[in-house]
C-alpha positions in Angstrom: 57.6 -3.0 32.6 54.5 -1.0 32.0 51.7 -0.8 34.6 48.1 -0.8 34.0 45.4 0.8 36.1 42.4 -1.6 36.4 38.8 -0.9 37.1 37.0 -3.8 39.0 33.4 -4.7 39.0 32.7 -5.4 42.7 30.6 -2.4 43.3 28.6 -3.0 40.1 27.5 -6.5 41.2 27.0 -5.9 44.9 30.3 -7.1 46.4 32.1 -5.4 49.3 34.7 -7.2 51.3 34.1 -4.7 54.2 30.3 -4.5 54.6 27.3 -6.4 53.2 25.1 -3.4 53.9 27.4 -1.1 51.9 27.4 -3.7 49.1 23.6 -3.7 49.0 23.5 0.1 48.8 26.1 0.2 46.0 24.2 -2.5 44.1 21.0 -0.5 44.2 22.8 2.5 42.9 24.6 0.6 40.2 22.2 1.3 37.3 23.5 0.8 33.8 23.7 4.5 33.3 25.7 5.0 36.5 28.1 2.2 35.7 28.8 3.7 32.3 29.5 7.0 34.0 32.0 5.3 36.3 33.7 3.6 33.4 33.9 6.9 31.5 35.4 8.7 34.6 37.8 5.8 35.1 39.0 5.9 31.5 39.4 9.7 31.7 41.5 9.2 34.8 43.8 6.7 33.2 42.3 3.3 33.6 43.1 1.0 30.8 41.7 -2.3 32.0 38.5 -3.8 33.3 38.5 -6.9 35.5 35.1 -8.5 36.0 33.4 -11.6 37.1 31.1 -13.8 34.9 28.0 -12.2 36.5 24.8 -11.7 34.5 24.9 -7.9 35.2 28.2 -7.7 33.5 26.9 -9.5 30.4 24.2 -6.8 30.2 26.8 -4.1 30.5 29.1 -5.6 27.9 26.2 -6.0 25.5 25.2 -2.4 26.0 28.8 -1.2 25.4 29.1 -3.3 22.3 25.8 -2.0 20.9 25.9 1.6 22.0 29.3 2.6 23.2 31.9 0.9 21.1 34.1 4.0 21.6 34.3 3.3 25.3 34.5 -0.5 24.8 37.6 -0.1 22.6 39.5 2.0 25.2 39.9 -0.9 27.7 41.6 -4.2 28.0 39.4 -6.9 29.5 40.3 -9.4 32.2 37.4 -11.8 33.0 37.6 -13.8 36.2 36.4 -17.3 36.5 
């Protein structure tokens, strides 16, 4: 059975299960440019999947990747959460 390394979206949308204050800080730092850098670094480190919530910020991210970074978009499998 093959295993897949997944990148999650919690930090991108301001979710932390440990600290609300930490989540707010991460959310402020989660600009589109920074998120794309994290995704690039994750793919370069072996991530092959992206699991994400149906959050408006993720829609903006996916539209940006579709329009401007299809190379990066094509490198991941996608696992939306409901």
